[in-house]
C-alpha positions as CSV (number, residue, x, y, z in Angstrom):
1,M,0.2,-0.1,0.0
2,D,1.6,3.1,-1.5
3,E,1.9,6.2,1.2
4,E,-1.8,8.0,-0.9
5,M,-3.5,5.4,-1.2
6,L,-2.9,4.7,3.1
7,T,-4.0,8.4,3.1
8,R,-7.2,8.1,1.8
9,A,-7.9,5.2,4.0
10,L,-7.1,7.2,6.9
11,V,-9.7,10.1,6.0
12,A,-12.2,7.6,4.7
13,A,-12.4,6.2,7.8
14,S,-12.3,9.4,9.9
15,E,-15.1,10.6,7.7
16,E,-17.4,7.3,8.7
17,E,-16.1,7.9,12.5
18,D,-17.6,11.8,11.9
19,G,-20.6,9.6,10.4
20,A,-21.9,7.6,13.1
21,D,-20.5,10.2,15.4
22,Q,-23.4,11.8,14.4
23,R,-26.2,9.3,14.0
24,L,-25.2,8.9,17.7
25,A,-25.6,12.9,18.8
26,D,-29.0,12.9,17.1
27,I,-30.2,9.7,18.7
28,S,-29.0,11.0,21.7
29,E,-31.2,14.2,21.1
30,V,-34.1,12.7,20.2
31,L,-33.9,10.3,23.5
32,V,-33.4,13.7,25.5
33,R,-36.4,15.5,23.8
34,A,-38.7,11.9,24.7
35,E,-37.6,11.8,27.6
36,Q,-38.4,15.6,28.1
37,E,-41.7,15.2,26.5
38,Q,-42.5,12.2,28.5
39,Q,-42.4,14.1,32.0
40,A,-44.4,17.1,30.5
41,L,-47.2,14.2,29.9
42,T,-46.8,13.0,33.2
43,G,-47.2,16.5,34.9
44,A,-50.1,17.0,32.5
45,I,-51.7,13.7,33.6
46,R,-51.1,14.4,37.3
47,D,-52.3,17.7,36.6
48,E,-55.3,16.7,35.9
49,L,-56.4,13.4,37.3
50,G,-54.3,13.4,40.0
51,D,-56.6,14.3,42.9
52,L,-58.8,11.8,41.3
53,V,-56.5,8.8,41.0
54,S,-55.3,9.7,44.8
55,E,-58.5,10.2,46.3
56,I,-60.1,6.7,45.3
57,G,-56.7,4.5,46.4
58,G,-54.7,4.9,43.7
59,H,-51.2,6.8,42.4
60,I,-50.0,7.4,38.9
61,E,-46.1,6.3,38.4
62,P,-43.1,8.6,36.9
63,D,-43.7,7.1,33.6
64,G,-47.1,8.0,33.9
65,S,-48.7,5.0,34.1
66,I,-51.8,5.7,36.9
67,V,-52.2,1.9,39.2
68,L,-55.5,1.6,41.2
69,P,-56.3,-0.1,43.8
70,E,-58.1,-4.1,42.7
71,R,-61.9,-2.4,44.3
72,S,-62.4,1.1,44.2
73,N,-65.8,3.0,44.9
74,P,-66.9,2.3,41.3
75,S,-69.3,5.1,42.1
76,I,-66.8,7.8,43.2
77,V,-65.4,7.3,39.3
78,R,-68.5,7.9,37.4
79,H,-69.7,10.4,39.3
80,R,-65.7,12.3,39.3
81,S,-64.3,10.6,36.4
82,P,-63.8,13.8,33.2
83,W,-65.0,11.1,30.7
84,S,-68.6,10.4,32.7
85,W,-69.4,14.3,32.4
86,G,-70.7,14.2,28.9
87,F,-72.2,10.8,29.3
88,R,-74.8,10.7,32.3
């Protein structure tokens, strides 16, 4: 392998590494954005439903999942649920 071919190979390898670094940075940015959006959604869920969920003995997980007790008083849910307001 002559010096010119070696130089071209090194430049090509460096460019590939730069491309991989950029792709990694792009993926990291997407993951950070997704985490921020999930936190915002969880906050909105807590703001809208947190009191109701707590009132019936449940809680909201850090990922936004709503965990209710196995047995809750359905009349409270029907009475207070925003989804039932238009369906009475």
